[in-house]
C-alpha positions in Angstrom: 9.6 30.2 -6.1 6.9 33.0 -6.3 7.4 33.6 -2.6 9.1 32.4 0.7 7.6 29.5 1.8 7.9 30.1 5.6 4.3 32.5 5.6 3.1 29.6 3.2 3.8 26.9 5.9 2.0 29.6 9.2 -1.2 29.5 6.2 -1.3 25.7 6.2 -0.9 25.3 9.8 -3.9 27.5 10.2 -5.9 25.8 7.4 -5.8 22.3 9.0 -6.3 23.6 12.5 -9.4 24.9 10.9 -10.2 22.4 9.7 -9.5 20.0 12.7 -13.0 19.5 13.9 -14.3 18.4 10.6 -11.4 16.3 9.7 -11.6 14.0 13.2 -15.5 13.9 12.6 -14.5 12.4 8.9 -12.0 10.0 10.4 -14.4 8.8 12.7 -16.8 8.5 10.5 -14.8 6.1 8.5 -13.5 4.6 11.1 -17.4 3.7 12.8 -18.7 2.2 9.1 -15.6 0.1 7.8 -15.7 -1.3 4.4 -13.8 -3.8 2.8 -11.5 -4.1 -0.3 -13.8 -2.3 -3.3 -16.6 -1.9 -1.3 -16.1 1.4 0.2 -18.9 3.5 -1.6 -19.6 5.5 1.5 -15.9 6.5 2.0 -15.5 7.7 -0.9 -18.7 9.4 -1.1 -18.2 11.1 2.1 -14.3 12.2 0.7 -15.2 13.1 -3.1 -18.4 15.1 -1.6 -15.9 16.8 0.8 -13.2 17.9 -1.7 -16.4 18.7 -4.0 -17.9 21.5 -1.3 -14.5 23.0 -1.3 -14.1 23.7 -4.9 -12.4 20.6 -6.6 -13.3 19.1 -9.6 -14.0 15.2 -9.0 -14.1 12.1 -10.9 -15.8 9.6 -9.6 -14.7 6.0 -10.9 -11.2 6.7 -11.7 -9.8 3.9 -14.3 -13.0 1.9 -14.1 -13.1 1.5 -10.3 -16.6 2.5 -8.5 -14.8 3.5 -5.3 -12.1 5.3 -6.5 -11.6 9.2 -7.4 -10.0 12.3 -8.2 -9.9 15.6 -7.2 -8.0 17.8 -8.8 -7.4 22.2 -8.8 -5.0 24.2 -9.9 -3.4 26.4 -12.9 -2.2 23.5 -14.8 0.9 25.1 -15.7 3.6 23.7 -13.2 4.5 20.8 -11.0 1.9 18.3 -10.4 1.3 16.8 -7.0 -0.5 13.7 -5.9 -2.3 13.1 -2.5 -3.1 10.0 -2.0 -5.9 8.5 0.5 -6.3 4.8 1.0 -10.0 3.8 2.9 -10.4 0.5 3.1 -10.8 -1.7 6.3 -9.6 -5.0 7.2 -12.4 -8.1 7.4 -13.2 -8.6 10.8 -10.8 -6.0 12.0 -12.2 -2.8 10.7 -9.1 -0.1 10.7 -6.9 -2.0 12.3 -4.0 -0.3 9.6 -5.0 3.3 10.6 -6.3 3.9 6.8 -9.2 6.4 8.3 -6.4 8.7 9.4 -4.3 8.4 5.8 -7.9 9.3 4.3 -8.5 12.0 6.8 -4.8 13.4 6.6 -4.8 13.4 2.6 -8.3 15.0 2.6 -7.0 17.3 5.1 -3.5 18.3 3.0 -5.3 18.7 -0.2 -7.7 21.6 1.6 -4.9 22.7 3.2 -2.8 23.6 -0.2 -6.1 24.6 -1.7 -6.9 27.2 0.8 -3.4 28.6 1.9 -2.6 28.6 -2.2 -5.9 30.0 -3.2 -4.9 29.1 -7.3 -2.7 26.7 -7.1 0.1 27.1 -9.1 0.7 23.8 -11.1 -1.7 20.9 -10.3 -3.0 19.4 -6.9 -4.7 15.8 -7.1 -6.5 14.2 -4.3 -6.5 10.5 -5.2 -8.7 8.4 -3.6 -7.1 4.5 -4.0 -9.4 2.1 -2.9 -8.6 -1.7 -2.2 -4.6 -1.5 -1.0 -5.1 -4.4 1.9 -6.8 -6.8 -0.9 -6.8 -6.4 -4.8 -4.3 -3.4 -5.6 -6.3 -0.1 -6.4 -3.2 1.8 -7.0 -2.1 -1.0 -9.3 -5.1 -0.4 -11.4 -5.0 3.7 -11.2 -0.8 3.2 -12.5 -2.1 1.0 -15.3 -4.6 3.3 -15.9 -1.7 6.0 -16.5 -3.5 8.2 -13.8 -0.1 8.8 -12.4 1.3 10.0 -15.9 2.7 13.8 -15.4 2.6 13.7 -11.8 6.3 14.4 -10.2 5.4 13.8 -6.5 2.8 11.1 -4.9 2.5 11.9 -1.3 0.6 9.9 1.6 1.6 8.9 5.2 1.1 5.8 7.2 0.5 4.9 10.8 2.3 2.5 12.2 3.7 1.5 15.6 7.3 3.0 14.2 8.0 6.4 13.5 10.2 5.9 10.4 11.3 8.7 7.5 11.1 5.8 4.6 9.0 2.4 4.4 10.9 -1.1 4.1 7.9 -2.5 2.4 9.0 -5.6 0.2 7.3 -6.5 -3.3 5.0 -9.5 -3.3 2.8 -11.9 -5.7 0.3 -14.1 -4.9 0.4 -17.5 -6.9 -2.2 -20.4 -6.9 0.1 -24.0 -7.5 -2.5 -27.0 -8.4 -1.7 -30.4 -8.4 -3.5 -33.3 -10.4 -3.5 -36.8 -10.0 -5.7 -39.8 -9.8 -8.4 -40.9 -7.4 -8.6 -44.4 -5.9 -10.3 -46.2 -3.1 -7.1 -47.3 -0.4 -9.1 -50.6 0.2 -9.8 -51.5 -2.9 -6.9 -51.0 -5.4 -4.9 -48.1 -3.7 -2.0 -48.5 -6.3 -3.9 -47.0 -9.2 -4.1 -43.4 -6.9 -2.0 -40.8 -8.2 -2.3 -38.5 -5.0 -2.3 -35.3 -5.6 -2.6 -33.6 -1.7 0.4 -36.0 -1.5 2.3 -33.4 -3.8 1.0 -30.3 -2.3 2.2 -32.0 0.9 5.5 -32.4 -0.7 5.7 -28.9 -2.3 5.3 -27.5 1.1 8.2 -29.4 2.3 10.5 -28.8 -0.3 9.5 -24.9 0.1 10.2 -25.0 3.8 13.8 -25.9 2.7 14.3 -23.1 0.1 12.7 -20.9 2.8 15.6 -21.4 5.0 18.0 -19.7 2.6 16.8 -17.2 1.0 17.6 -13.6 1.4 16.6 -11.2 3.7 13.2 -9.5 3.1 12.2 -12.7 1.1 9.9 -15.8 2.4 7.2 -18.0 1.2 3.9 -18.8 3.1 1.4 -21.1 2.0 -2.1 -22.1 2.9 -4.0 -25.5 1.4 -7.3 -24.3 0.0 -8.2 -27.6 -1.4 -7.3 -30.7 -0.2 -9.5 -33.3 -1.0 -13.3 -34.6 -0.5 -13.1 -37.7 1.8 -10.5 -39.6 3.6 -11.0 -42.8 1.8 -10.5 -41.6 -1.4 -6.9 -40.7 -2.5 -7.4 -37.0 -3.8 -7.0 -36.5 -7.6 -7.0 -32.9 -7.3 -5.6 -30.7 -4.5 -4.4 -26.7 -4.2 -2.5 -24.4 -2.9 -2.4 -20.7 -2.5 1.1 -19.2 -1.8 1.8 -15.6 -0.6 5.4 -14.7 -1.8 7.5 -11.4 -0.6 11.1 -10.0 -2.0 13.1 -7.3 -0.4 13.1 -6.0 -3.9 11.0 -6.7 -7.2 13.7 -8.3 -9.4 14.1 -10.9 -5.8 10.7 -11.3 -6.2 10.9 -12.3 -9.4 13.4 -14.8 -8.9 11.5 -16.7 -6.4 8.2 -17.0 -8.2 10.6 -18.8 -10.7 12.4 -20.9 -7.8 8.7 -22.0 -7.1 7.9 -22.7 -10.2 11.0 -24.9 -10.7 9.7 -26.7 -6.8 6.9 -27.0 -8.0 7.7 -28.7 -11.7 10.2 -30.8 -9.6 7.4 -32.5 -7.3 5.4 -33.1 -10.0 7.9 -35.2 -11.8 8.5 -37.0 -8.8 5.0 -38.1 -7.9 3.6 -38.0 -11.4 1.3 -35.8 -11.1 0.1 -32.9 -13.2 0.7 -29.1 -12.2 -0.6 -25.6 -12.7 0.9 -22.6 -11.3 -1.0 -19.5 -11.9 -0.4 -15.8 -10.2 -3.6 -14.5 -8.0 -4.0 -10.7 -8.6 -1.4 -7.8 -9.4 2.0 -8.3 -7.9 3.4 -5.2 -5.6 6.1 -3.9 -6.4 8.9 -3.1 -3.7 8.4 0.7 -2.1 11.2 2.9 -3.7 11.1 5.6 -1.0 12.5 9.0 -1.9 15.1 10.7 0.3 14.3 14.6 -1.3 10.4 14.3 -0.2 10.6 12.2 2.5 13.2 14.1 4.5 11.2 17.7 3.6 8.5 15.3 5.3 10.6 14.5 8.0 11.5 18.3 8.3 7.5 19.8 8.4 6.5 16.5 10.7 9.2 17.4 13.7 8.1 21.4 13.4 4.4 19.9 15.0 6.3 17.9 17.1 7.1 14.4 16.0 10.5 13.3 14.9 11.2 10.6 12.8 13.9 8.3 12.5 15.5 5.8 10.0 14.3 2.3 9.6 15.9 -0.4 11.5 18.3 -2.2 9.1 16.7 -5.6 8.2 12.9 -5.3 9.3 10.3 -5.1 6.9 7.0 -3.9 7.2 4.8 -5.7 4.7 4.1 -4.7 1.1 1.7 -2.5 -0.2 0.4 -1.0 -3.8 2.1 2.2 -3.4 5.0 0.1 -4.5 3.8 0.1 -8.0 3.6 3.9 -7.8 6.7 4.7 -6.4 8.6 3.2 -9.4 7.1 5.6 -11.6 6.9 8.9 -9.7 8.9 10.1 -6.9 6.8 9.5 -3.5 6.8 8.5 0.0 5.4 6.7 2.4 6.4 7.5 5.9 5.1 5.3 9.3 3.9 7.8 11.7 3.4 6.0 15.4 0.2 5.8 16.8 1.1 3.0 19.5 4.4 1.7 20.9 6.9 -0.8 19.2 5.7 -3.4 21.4 2.6 -3.3 19.6 1.7 -4.4 16.5 -0.8 -3.7 13.8 -4.0 -5.1 12.0 -5.2 -6.2 15.6 -8.2 -5.0 17.7 -5.6 -2.9 20.0 -4.3 -1.2 16.7 -8.1 -0.3 15.4 -8.9 1.2 19.1 -6.0 3.9 18.5 -6.7 4.8 14.8 -10.1 6.3 16.6 -8.0 7.5 19.8 -6.4 10.9 20.9 -2.6 9.5 19.5 -4.2 8.7 16.2 -5.8 12.2 16.3 -2.6 14.1 16.6 -0.5 12.3 14.5 -3.7 12.9 11.7 -3.7 16.3 11.7 0.3 16.6 12.5 0.5 14.4 9.0 -2.1 16.7 7.3 0.1 19.7 8.0 3.3 17.9 7.2 2.3 16.2 3.7 0.7 19.8 2.9 4.0 21.7 3.0 5.6 18.8 1.8 3.1 19.5 -1.2 3.4 23.2 -1.2 7.5 22.7 -1.5 6.8 20.7 -5.0 4.7 23.4 -6.3 6.3 26.4 -5.4 9.9 25.4 -5.5 11.4 24.6 -8.7 14.1 22.5 -7.7 12.5 20.2 -5.4 10.6 18.4 -8.5 14.0 18.2 -10.4 16.1 17.1 -7.1 13.0 14.4 -6.4 13.3 13.1 -10.2 17.4 13.1 -10.1 16.9 11.0 -6.8 14.0 8.4 -8.5 16.6 8.1 -11.3 19.0 7.3 -9.7 17.6 4.7 -7.7 16.3 2.7 -10.6 19.6 2.7 -12.0 21.3 1.0 -9.0 18.2 -1.6 -8.5 17.0 0.1 -5.1 
């Protein structure tokens, strides 16, 4: 450690405060012009431009994703910290998940670390990760090797709870298609093989399965193709199913159970079935206790206290899970609404542009920057974070 961290924390606080209005302007600009998955062109341009303006070397189109980017600064000799930004919006709901706050906080943290430390010891990355809501930009970045050599991946998420770690499940989507034989019910209905009937039977079977699944696991589905006419036995029917598992291993077991159910229904109904994965799978989030403890401590200094999650409550899935199983990572939730509210609602979108959203964004920027400085300046932090990750991986957590 080159110097006591306290003066650095003070400088980071000053750097965030000096940029507070600009960061809020960025957040509001994203909020006013929401862009959905892989369409975040203006968001990527705005954020990468801010980084470039303050001395980061910016690579646009990281991993072949047009709306991804990576800003880099530092000596390159020492630990590597990645500050992650999300900025995609929800269809029809805009920033009802508060990604405008995530982006502004990640940007503010990156600029504050560089401003406070000058020549950053090690490497500091500011990574723009598109399409968290639909598509999983981080999955693509992971597979492209962007996180190789990273010692800490840091971000926060606004929510209705203030939790130091994120109970996020593994998830996957699968398409199930049944093939039968068309027939006219007033002609010779016995010649028909009802594909839609098979799909409905699968829904019934999965309803029985769902009741015995472990905590954190469940199946939800919709009919995406149920035939073309009411007077024709459908020869083709298709459903899309979302599966979640409390752990990645539990998800894999659930996928196989659904496949077995589909095959059993096909056998019973004399149909032919196809089961395919749709898109990339999200792994469960593996929180790094060392880093999340540091973040919670720094956030507490700003007057916001985090607690442990309520047992048995899960907050969905995210592509940050695929990062967290490979490098030490955090994804704390910081409340911008009370627990009786919900994200993915118009009310949450409004809160993401409100005074509490601003307060949380600035406090999170400061806490993320201080945590990044801990990793860059304190040689023990990275070693302990990696030890924590290895221990959780060995125990399957």
